C-alpha angles and dihedrals in degrees: 000000000000092000089062092055092044089051090050093050091046090053096053116116103231091194089066097051119110107219116212116229114263112247111216114234116262146144122288097023095130091049089050092051091053091047090050093050092047089054096051113067091193089064102029096053095052092044093050088048089050092051092054098041092041090054100046109016109042097061091078089109090063095051097041093085088057091042093054098041103035106026100033094030093227138126142270090259092059089052089056091050092049091050088049095054089047088057090050091054090048089054091051091046092051091052093048090048093052090063093056112115100193140022136201142154090275091060092048090050092050092048089052092050091048090052092049092050090050092049091047090053091049090052088056097044108136098203143359095271092061093041089055092053092046090048090070092052091046092053092048094047094045096053091044092061095045092050093046094050093046093047097051090049091052096042101039100044118103110254092249092052098048091105099047101042100050086046089055089048092051091047091052096050098039094039100043097057096062089048091054095042097083091046093050091042093052091049091050092050096046102038108011137269093277089067091051092052088046090052088055091050091052091051094051094046090047 
């Protein structure tokens, strides 16, 4: 898999790259980045969505074992199968997203709603067969939201902010999931994994 990435980098035509201006190091650059994001609704809205969804929705991987074994009454092998079909959906979603020619807040919002609907349907899945079908849809919707929110940050940021804004996005996504983990885990332990998935669906729809 790394060879494909290396080949892609090797084939890039460097003469066509548009280099961003290098911002000299200085004090207050993080604060300046935060102020910049707050002043740009096209960036602030997707990042706020990512913070909420990352906290409460992207922990579905951790509750799926409970969901499969306790709520669906099935085995560890079925969990593996469910996670596999989610991965297949993610691959399909990534290929679909790669064909997109433009991105805006509307597209990010639609992706979030699609993700929320897929999670809500998964929370209501009556049996393993339905869950396996919904797993493909969930994977597709999940990756669509991530790709959309990442693309808009990279494309809409001012050139001099293209280091700080994606760094903020990465911090929100990677940092929010561990924060939400104990919340989602507690809901799963107390009420069942379906409620944890439903909580993620509510966050995405919100």
